[in-house]
Backbone as a chain_set.jsonl record, in Angstrom:
{"seq": "METVLGKQLCKENISLLASTADKTNSLQLRQACIDFLRNLFNKKEGFPDEELDKFDAKFLKDLFCQALNN", "coords": {"N": [[-39.895, 29.045, -43.412], [-41.802, 27.186, -42.567], [-40.214, 24.943, -42.122], [-38.614, 25.768, -39.982], [-40.56, 26.162, -37.965], [-41.517, 23.559, -37.842], [-39.403, 22.262, -36.633], [-39.605, 23.159, -34.099], [-41.629, 21.874, -32.804], [-43.548, 20.631, -30.097], [-45.182, 18.99, -27.318], [-46.657, 20.968, -26.091], [-47.195, 22.909, -28.036], [-48.22, 21.71, -30.29], [-50.963, 21.441, -31.083], [-51.677, 24.081, -31.649], [-49.856, 24.729, -33.721], [-50.574, 22.831, -35.637], [-53.158, 23.653, -36.23], [-52.607, 26.208, -37.222], [-51.117, 25.497, -39.469], [-53.097, 24.281, -41.038], [-54.861, 26.456, -41.433], [-53.273, 28.198, -42.888], [-52.592, 26.79, -45.069], [-50.197, 25.353, -45.067], [-48.514, 22.922, -46.073], [-46.15, 21.455, -45.598], [-45.566, 22.015, -42.904], [-47.892, 20.993, -41.758], [-47.601, 18.258, -42.322], [-45.311, 17.798, -40.828], [-46.363, 18.118, -38.289], [-48.145, 15.949, -38.181], [-46.277, 13.853, -38.407], [-44.825, 14.295, -36.059], [-46.737, 13.712, -34.061], [-47.305, 11.025, -34.703], [-44.818, 9.856, -34.14], [-44.684, 10.388, -31.419], [-46.843, 8.851, -30.468], [-45.941, 6.32, -31.26], [-43.791, 5.987, -29.575], [-45.119, 5.581, -27.324], [-45.631, 7.604, -25.552], [-47.273, 9.661, -23.204], [-50.236, 11.592, -23.909], [-52.381, 14.213, -23.417], [-55.871, 13.6, -23.282], [-57.728, 15.689, -23.533], [-56.398, 17.456, -25.143], [-56.642, 16.407, -27.671], [-59.124, 17.212, -28.522], [-58.685, 19.697, -29.539], [-57.793, 19.474, -32.098], [-58.484, 19.59, -35.593], [-61.034, 17.726, -37.25], [-60.465, 16.619, -39.787], [-57.691, 16.691, -39.78], [-57.116, 14.847, -37.719], [-58.209, 12.562, -38.893], [-56.523, 12.257, -41.117], [-54.11, 11.844, -39.769], [-54.652, 9.407, -38.475], [-55.126, 7.728, -40.713], [-52.614, 7.812, -41.997], [-51.054, 6.672, -40.01], [-52.016, 4.074, -39.989], [-51.349, 3.183, -42.52], [-48.626, 3.165, -42.773]], "CA": [[-40.57, 29.257, -42.151], [-42.429, 25.924, -42.171], [-39.164, 24.064, -41.613], [-38.228, 26.276, -38.661], [-41.649, 25.844, -37.039], [-41.564, 22.111, -37.702], [-38.339, 21.844, -35.706], [-39.96, 23.666, -32.779], [-42.807, 21.157, -32.32], [-43.53, 19.971, -28.798], [-46.538, 18.68, -26.862], [-47.331, 22.199, -25.688], [-47.596, 23.768, -29.165], [-48.607, 20.923, -31.461], [-52.321, 21.734, -31.555], [-51.644, 25.424, -32.233], [-49.152, 24.709, -35.007], [-51.384, 22.059, -36.587], [-54.248, 24.542, -36.633], [-51.992, 27.25, -38.05], [-50.76, 24.879, -40.752], [-54.331, 24.118, -41.815], [-55.401, 27.774, -41.793], [-52.387, 28.873, -43.845], [-52.305, 25.837, -46.143], [-48.774, 25.033, -44.964], [-48.512, 21.458, -46.157], [-44.946, 20.908, -44.98], [-45.757, 22.109, -41.454], [-48.966, 20.056, -41.412], [-47.024, 16.919, -42.322], [-44.405, 17.733, -39.685], [-47.228, 17.916, -37.114], [-48.598, 14.555, -38.23], [-45.119, 13.013, -38.104], [-44.509, 14.466, -34.641], [-47.714, 12.948, -33.27], [-47.09, 9.597, -34.949], [-43.63, 9.455, -33.379], [-45.064, 10.442, -30.016], [-47.674, 7.682, -30.2], [-45.111, 5.123, -31.413], [-42.955, 5.887, -28.382], [-46.064, 5.332, -26.238], [-45.592, 8.706, -24.593], [-48.61, 10.149, -22.888], [-50.735, 12.81, -24.549], [-53.674, 14.464, -22.761], [-57.077, 13.421, -24.089], [-58.372, 16.977, -23.809], [-55.674, 18.109, -26.237], [-57.137, 15.885, -28.949], [-60.295, 18.006, -28.9], [-58.235, 20.931, -30.19], [-57.426, 19.196, -33.483], [-59.518, 19.524, -36.615], [-61.412, 16.338, -37.554], [-59.733, 16.16, -40.981], [-56.314, 16.459, -39.353], [-57.097, 13.584, -36.986], [-58.457, 11.494, -39.865], [-55.284, 12.077, -41.878], [-53.145, 11.247, -38.845], [-55.047, 8.016, -38.297], [-54.906, 7.013, -41.975], [-51.171, 7.653, -42.217], [-50.541, 5.734, -39.011], [-52.403, 2.723, -40.397], [-50.781, 2.819, -43.814], [-47.143, 3.179, -42.77]], "C": [[-41.218, 27.961, -41.646], [-41.412, 24.976, -41.549], [-38.757, 24.471, -40.204], [-39.299, 25.92, -37.631], [-41.736, 24.341, -36.791], [-40.533, 21.578, -36.726], [-38.629, 22.283, -34.276], [-41.138, 22.915, -32.147], [-42.56, 20.51, -30.959], [-44.987, 19.721, -28.387], [-47.333, 19.95, -26.568], [-47.828, 23.035, -26.86], [-48.138, 23.012, -30.372], [-50.006, 21.267, -31.965], [-52.386, 23.117, -32.206], [-50.986, 25.412, -33.605], [-49.899, 23.884, -36.053], [-52.53, 22.907, -37.11], [-53.733, 25.644, -37.556], [-51.646, 26.704, -39.428], [-51.995, 24.715, -41.634], [-54.872, 25.457, -42.297], [-54.576, 28.47, -42.863], [-52.0, 27.979, -45.023], [-50.804, 25.515, -46.224], [-48.619, 23.518, -44.914], [-47.31, 20.823, -45.483], [-45.059, 20.926, -43.455], [-46.83, 21.123, -40.991], [-48.422, 18.631, -41.333], [-46.054, 16.751, -41.155], [-45.195, 17.5, -38.396], [-47.725, 16.472, -37.053], [-47.456, 13.621, -37.857], [-44.75, 13.09, -36.626], [-45.449, 13.627, -33.779], [-47.551, 11.449, -33.473], [-45.897, 9.091, -34.152], [-43.923, 9.423, -31.887], [-45.869, 9.202, -29.635], [-46.862, 6.39, -30.301], [-44.207, 4.9, -30.206], [-43.79, 5.598, -27.141], [-45.933, 6.369, -25.121], [-47.012, 9.204, -24.38], [-48.948, 11.431, -23.645], [-52.134, 13.049, -23.995], [-54.861, 14.333, -23.716], [-57.718, 14.748, -24.465], [-57.665, 17.752, -24.919], [-56.178, 17.637, -27.603], [-58.354, 16.655, -29.44], [-59.917, 19.277, -29.657], [-57.898, 20.734, -31.668], [-58.655, 19.13, -34.382], [-59.786, 18.052, -36.954], [-60.655, 15.8, -38.755], [-58.272, 15.866, -40.639], [-56.201, 15.115, -38.645], [-57.328, 12.396, -37.913], [-57.195, 11.204, -40.659], [-54.195, 11.436, -41.021], [-53.417, 9.757, -38.692], [-54.76, 7.189, -39.556], [-53.424, 6.786, -42.235], [-50.575, 6.661, -41.233], [-50.858, 4.292, -39.399], [-51.687, 2.256, -41.659], [-49.266, 2.811, -43.86], [-46.589, 2.372, -41.656]], "O": [[-41.189, 27.671, -40.45], [-41.709, 24.289, -40.572], [-38.575, 23.619, -39.334], [-38.981, 25.432, -36.547], [-41.997, 23.902, -35.671], [-40.758, 20.563, -36.068], [-37.97, 21.826, -33.342], [-41.594, 23.287, -31.066], [-41.506, 19.925, -30.71], [-45.91, 20.196, -29.048], [-48.546, 19.991, -26.775], [-48.784, 23.797, -26.707], [-48.481, 23.63, -31.38], [-50.206, 21.373, -33.175], [-53.078, 23.297, -33.208], [-51.498, 26.018, -34.546], [-49.856, 24.212, -37.239], [-52.836, 22.88, -38.302], [-54.369, 25.966, -38.56], [-51.859, 27.374, -40.438], [-51.945, 24.979, -42.836], [-55.295, 25.578, -43.447], [-55.111, 29.245, -43.656], [-51.187, 28.36, -45.865], [-50.23, 25.421, -47.31], [-48.598, 22.917, -43.839], [-47.432, 19.767, -44.862], [-44.687, 19.957, -42.792], [-46.683, 20.491, -39.945], [-48.736, 17.887, -40.403], [-45.984, 15.676, -40.557], [-44.746, 16.768, -37.514], [-47.722, 15.853, -35.988], [-47.648, 12.693, -37.071], [-44.405, 12.081, -36.012], [-45.006, 12.918, -32.875], [-47.649, 10.681, -32.516], [-45.958, 8.017, -33.554], [-43.462, 8.53, -31.176], [-45.611, 8.578, -28.605], [-47.07, 5.466, -29.515], [-43.897, 3.762, -29.855], [-43.255, 5.395, -26.051], [-46.096, 6.072, -23.937], [-47.842, 9.163, -25.288], [-48.075, 12.236, -23.973], [-52.99, 12.171, -24.094], [-54.851, 14.886, -24.816], [-58.198, 14.914, -25.587], [-58.271, 18.609, -25.562], [-56.14, 18.39, -28.576], [-58.589, 16.741, -30.646], [-60.755, 19.863, -30.341], [-57.736, 21.706, -32.405], [-59.722, 18.671, -33.973], [-58.867, 17.232, -36.944], [-60.241, 14.641, -38.751], [-57.689, 14.908, -41.147], [-55.297, 14.332, -38.935], [-56.713, 11.343, -37.741], [-56.834, 10.044, -40.856], [-53.445, 10.583, -41.497], [-52.498, 8.942, -38.773], [-54.219, 6.087, -39.473], [-53.021, 5.698, -42.646], [-49.684, 5.891, -41.591], [-50.052, 3.393, -39.161], [-51.45, 1.061, -41.837], [-48.682, 2.48, -44.892], [-45.371, 2.277, -41.509]]}, "num_chains": 1, "name": "protein.A"}
């Protein structure tokens, strides 16, 4: 199920699926969400600032750390 959801990621559902991954301890889906956002940022595609408020602080910290270390 995590793999299927990970393939459905888009800007419109990323915050919901990231939150769901954290609540259900779905590590594979959580990583897919982080990878999706990293790829989005690397492509310099726009992402609404207000959407960032929907992410958990730990998720954003992990995203930032992975982006810096890879």
